[in-house]
C-alpha positions in Angstrom: 0.0 0.0 0.0 1.4 3.4 -1.0 2.4 5.6 2.0 0.3 8.7 2.8 1.8 12.0 1.8 3.0 13.6 5.1 1.3 16.8 4.1 -2.1 15.0 4.4 -1.5 13.3 7.7 -2.7 16.3 9.8 -5.8 16.6 7.6 -6.7 12.9 8.0 -6.1 13.0 11.7 -8.5 16.0 12.0 -11.2 14.2 9.9 -10.9 11.0 12.0 -10.7 12.8 15.3 -7.3 11.2 16.0 -4.1 12.4 17.5 -1.8 13.3 14.6 1.0 11.1 16.0 -1.2 8.0 15.9 -0.8 8.0 12.1 2.9 7.5 12.5 2.6 4.6 15.0 3.3 1.0 13.9 0.8 -1.7 14.8 1.2 -2.8 18.4 1.3 -6.3 19.9 -2.2 -5.8 21.2 -3.5 -5.3 17.7 -2.1 -8.7 16.7 -3.5 -10.3 19.9 -6.9 -8.8 19.0 -6.7 -10.3 15.5 -6.0 -13.7 17.0 -8.8 -13.4 19.6 -11.3 -12.3 17.0 -10.6 -15.4 15.0 -11.0 -17.5 18.2 -14.3 -15.8 18.9 -15.6 -16.3 15.4 -14.8 -20.0 15.6 -16.7 -20.3 18.8 -19.6 -18.3 17.3 -19.7 -20.6 14.3 -20.2 -23.6 16.7 -22.6 -21.8 19.0 -24.4 -19.2 17.0 -26.8 -18.0 19.7 -24.3 -17.7 22.6 -24.4 -14.2 24.2 -21.4 -12.6 25.9 -21.8 -14.6 29.1 -21.8 -18.0 27.5 -19.0 -17.0 25.1 -16.9 -15.9 28.1 -17.4 -19.2 29.8 -16.7 -21.1 26.6 -13.5 -19.2 25.9 -12.3 -18.7 29.5 -12.3 -14.9 29.1 -13.8 -12.1 31.2 -17.1 -10.7 30.1 -15.6 -7.3 29.4 -13.0 -8.8 27.2 -15.5 -11.0 25.4 -17.8 -8.1 24.7 -14.9 -6.0 23.4 -13.7 -8.7 21.0 -17.3 -9.5 19.9 -17.7 -5.9 19.0 -14.4 -5.9 17.1 -15.7 -9.0 15.2 -19.0 -7.3 14.4 -21.0 -10.3 15.6 -24.7 -9.9 16.5 -27.1 -12.4 17.9 -30.6 -13.0 16.3 -33.6 -12.5 18.5 -36.5 -14.9 18.7 -39.9 -14.2 17.0 -43.1 -13.5 18.8 -45.1 -16.4 20.2 -48.2 -17.6 18.3 -51.5 -18.0 20.1 -54.5 -20.1 19.3 -57.8 -20.8 21.0 -57.7 -23.6 23.5 -60.3 -26.2 24.4 -62.0 -26.4 27.8 -60.1 -28.3 30.5 -61.3 -31.7 31.6 -60.2 -31.3 35.2 -60.0 -28.5 37.7 -56.6 -26.8 37.8 -54.5 -27.9 40.8 -52.7 -25.4 43.0 -49.1 -24.3 42.2 -47.0 -26.9 44.1 -43.8 -25.0 43.1 -45.0 -21.8 44.7 -43.6 -22.8 48.2 -40.1 -22.9 46.6 -40.3 -19.2 45.5 -38.4 -17.0 47.9 -38.3 -13.2 48.3 -35.0 -11.8 47.1 -34.9 -9.7 50.2 -37.4 -10.5 53.0 -37.4 -6.9 54.3 -38.0 -5.5 50.8 -40.7 -7.6 49.2 -41.0 -5.0 46.4 -37.9 -6.5 44.9 -40.0 -9.6 44.0 -39.5 -13.3 44.2 -36.7 -15.6 43.1 -37.7 -18.9 41.5 -34.3 -20.5 41.5 -35.1 -22.7 44.5 -37.6 -24.5 42.4 -34.7 -26.5 41.0 -34.5 -28.3 44.3 -38.2 -29.4 44.2 -37.4 -32.6 42.3 -40.0 -31.5 39.7 -40.4 -31.4 36.0 -42.1 -28.6 34.0 -43.9 -28.9 30.7 -45.1 -26.7 27.9 -45.4 -26.6 24.1 -44.6 -24.1 21.4 -45.7 -23.4 17.8 -43.8 -24.0 14.6 -45.3 -22.9 11.3 -44.2 -25.3 8.6 -45.5 -26.3 5.2 -48.5 -23.8 5.4 -49.7 -25.2 8.7 -48.9 -25.1 12.4 -47.0 -27.8 14.2 -46.6 -28.1 17.9 -43.5 -29.1 20.0 -44.3 -30.4 23.5 -41.4 -30.6 25.9 -40.8 -31.8 29.4 -37.8 -30.2 31.3 -36.1 -31.4 34.5 -35.8 -28.4 36.9 -32.7 -29.8 38.6 -30.5 -30.5 35.6 -32.4 -28.3 33.1 -32.3 -31.3 30.7 -35.0 -32.0 28.2 -36.2 -35.4 29.4 -39.1 -35.9 27.0 -40.6 -34.3 23.9 -43.0 -34.9 21.0 -43.7 -33.0 17.7 -47.3 -33.1 16.3 -49.8 -31.4 14.2 -52.4 -30.8 17.0 -51.9 -29.2 20.4 -54.0 -31.7 22.3 -53.6 -33.6 25.6 -52.6 -36.6 23.5 -49.5 -34.7 22.3 -48.5 -33.4 25.8 -49.3 -36.8 27.4 -47.0 -38.5 24.9 -44.1 -36.2 25.8 -44.6 -37.1 29.5 -44.6 -40.8 28.7 -41.4 -40.3 26.7 -39.8 -38.7 29.7 -41.0 -41.4 32.1 -39.7 -44.1 29.8 -36.1 -42.8 30.4 -36.0 -41.2 33.8 -37.5 -41.8 37.3 -40.8 -40.1 38.0 -40.5 -36.5 39.4 -42.1 -35.3 42.6 -44.0 -32.6 40.8 -45.2 -32.1 37.2 -45.9 -28.5 36.5 -47.5 -26.6 33.6 -49.7 -23.6 32.8 -53.5 -23.9 32.8 -53.9 -25.0 29.2 -56.5 -27.7 28.5 -53.6 -29.8 27.0 -52.4 -30.3 30.5 -55.7 -30.2 32.5 -56.8 -33.6 31.2 -57.9 -36.9 32.7 -54.9 -38.5 31.1 -52.5 -36.4 33.0 -54.4 -36.7 36.3 -54.6 -40.5 36.1 -51.0 -40.8 35.1 -49.8 -38.6 38.0 -52.0 -40.5 40.5 -50.5 -43.8 39.2 -46.9 -42.6 39.4 -47.5 -40.7 42.7 -46.7 -37.3 41.1 -48.2 -34.1 42.3 -49.8 -32.3 39.4 -49.2 -28.5 39.5 -50.3 -25.4 37.6 -49.3 -21.8 37.4 -51.9 -19.2 38.4 -53.8 -17.5 35.6 -51.9 -14.9 33.6 -48.7 -15.7 35.4 -46.2 -17.0 32.8 -43.2 -16.3 35.0 -44.4 -19.2 37.3 -43.4 -21.5 34.4 -40.4 -19.3 33.4 -38.0 -22.1 33.0 -40.0 -23.4 30.0 -40.6 -19.9 28.6 -36.9 -19.3 28.6 -36.1 -22.7 27.1 -38.4 -22.1 24.1 -36.7 -18.7 23.7 -33.5 -20.6 23.4 -34.4 -23.7 21.3 -36.5 -22.0 18.5 -33.5 -19.9 17.2 -31.4 -23.1 17.3 -33.9 -24.9 15.1 -33.6 -22.0 12.7 -35.8 -20.9 9.8 -38.3 -23.6 9.0 -38.4 -23.0 5.3 -35.0 -24.5 5.0 -36.4 -28.0 5.6 -37.9 -30.0 2.7 -40.4 -32.1 4.7 -41.6 -33.1 8.1 -38.9 -35.7 8.5 -36.2 -33.1 8.1 -38.0 -30.8 10.6 -38.2 -33.7 13.1 -34.5 -34.3 12.7 -33.7 -30.6 13.2 -35.7 -30.6 16.4 -33.9 -33.7 17.7 -30.5 -32.2 16.9 -31.4 -28.9 18.5 -32.5 -30.7 21.7 -29.3 -32.8 21.7 -27.2 -29.7 21.3 -29.1 -28.0 24.2 -28.7 -31.0 26.4 -25.1 -32.0 25.6 -23.2 -29.1 24.2 -24.7 -25.7 25.0 -23.5 -24.0 28.2 -26.3 -23.3 30.6 -25.5 -20.0 32.4 -27.0 -21.1 35.8 -25.0 -24.4 35.6 -21.9 -23.1 33.8 -21.9 -26.3 31.8 -24.3 -28.3 29.7 -27.3 -29.9 31.4 -26.0 -33.4 30.6 -22.6 -32.6 32.0 -24.3 -31.2 35.2 -26.5 -34.3 35.5 -23.3 -36.5 35.2 -21.7 -34.6 38.1 -24.8 -35.2 40.2 -24.6 -38.9 39.5 -20.9 -38.9 40.4 -21.6 -37.2 43.7 -24.5 -39.6 44.5 -22.2 -42.5 43.7 -19.5 -41.2 46.1 -22.1 -40.7 48.8 -23.4 -44.2 48.4 -19.9 -45.6 48.7 -19.4 -43.7 51.9 -22.7 -44.9 53.3 -21.7 -48.5 52.4 -18.4 -48.2 54.3 -20.1 -46.6 57.3 -22.8 -49.3 57.3 -20.2 -52.0 56.8 
């Protein structure tokens, strides 16, 4: 590149708002470090396209301020999810039970209730939460029902269907129960898809407490609300899939990625990795109890 005429340096510096001497400086080591870190961040972004600053910082082992600065240098932006679709729901078959998770909600500051409640303690309830979301594909709506373990944040069961009925949500629960021990609580909103005789009878048989959020209180099932805000961008634009089989595969891959690879900010690791640590701790406790008992 041809060197700038010295007579123009002062003019360029004034236009750019720079110190005139900065035009004479050679690139510093920090500039080369930034170039290297930008390439590292772009690689991480290519693998985890919807990671924000916090998750990228955990993934790369950087501070959040450093990650934010390098992400800005890399000109990387994160897509935001679309608005939720609503449809008319059928009448429930059973009366809505009380919110069994409410007792786990704690005031952030007891002396200042105006600061609101924290729902993090719900993770210790031994419960599962469930909900479904809408996917518009091939000129019609499809519905993804999901069951989430509050402790590990893992997706333990799911089903994809063309109707948002109790049959779909019930099938998702059966999928979860076929792979994991029954929870203490099964929580949902007050949709007719969950207030069904099928759910009631299944919970009675498995000694599970059926639970529902209060009306117009989506934050009481906030774990599911946040999950769908995460998983739908991971599935991506639905018009890229040729048929329902490809969509089904995309959902399965997105859920696998969420369970096994994506860092959960509350856990600072993937849900599957966190579940593995819990099993390891339980195994160690059992060994200690065996020695004490022996």
